[in-house]
N, C-alpha and C positions, 0 to 999 in steps of 0.2 A: 418088155423091160419096165420096171416100176418107176414111179416118179423119183424115188430116192436114187436108184441106179442111173436114171437119166441125168439127174443133177450131178452125180459123181462123175459120169462119163463126160459131161459138158465141162466140168471143172478141170478134169484131167486133160481134155483136149486143149483147153485154154492155156494151161501150164505148158504142155508140150509144144503148142504153137509158139509160145514165147521163147522157149528154149531153142526151137528151130530158127526163129527169126533172129535171135541174138547169136546164132551160130555156136551155141553150147551143145556139145554132144551128149546131152542128157535126155532121158525120157522116163516118164512114169507109166508103168504098165498097168493094165486092168488088175484090180485086186490090191494094189498098193494103197496104203493109208495116206490120204491127202491131208494137207494141213487144215486145221480148223480155221474158220474165218476169225480173224483177229490174232491168230498165232502164225500167220503166214511168214512174217518177217523173221520170227524166231526160228521157225523150221528151216528156212533158207539159210539163215546164218549158221545154224548147227550143221547143215549139210556142207556148206562151204568150209567150215572149220575142220570137219572130220574127213572130207573126201576131196576137197579142192583147195588145199592150202596154198598151192602154187599161184592160184589166182589172187589170194589175199596178200601175197608178197608183192603183187604188182598194182592191184586195185584196192581202194578203200572198200570195206565190207558194206557200208551204208550205200555207197555209189552202186555197187553191184546189185544189192537187194532192191534198191529203188528202181533200177533199170528193169530187173526181172519182173517185179510186181506191176510196174506201170505197163510193161509190154503185155503181160498176161491180161490185165484189165482191158487194154485196148483190143487185144485179139478177141476177147469175150464179147465186147461191145460190137465189134465189126460183124461177128458171126450172128449175133442177135439182130442187128440192123439189116443184115442181108436176108433175114428170114430163113436162114438155113437151120438144119437140125444140129444144135450144138453138141448133141450126144452121138452124132453119126460116127461110126468107126473109122478111124484114120490110122494107117500103119506108119507110124513115125519112123520106125527103123528102115522101112522101104524108102522113105524120103531122104534119109541120111546116107544111104548106101553109096550113091555116087560121090558124095563128099568125103566119105571115110575110106573109100577104096575097097569096100567089101563086095 
């Protein structure tokens, strides 16, 4: 795996860890385009508006975005501090299965 693909895998794992921690049934698969640094908030806002409008009927968009980004950053920091490989493959769908009854 190249440094670029390691970095992308680490970012994807951090996002997916945040979604999992916040009990959001979302995950980003390998190969999906991750938001550019600095465009994360806009990307999450766009996703919420397009696909998760029911959440925006209950929660303020900025509140949700802040929670998701802060959790992603914390998950990334914990992984790095633990010295684990942030690009290690994690099957997020497998982790979600008991919760969604699949």
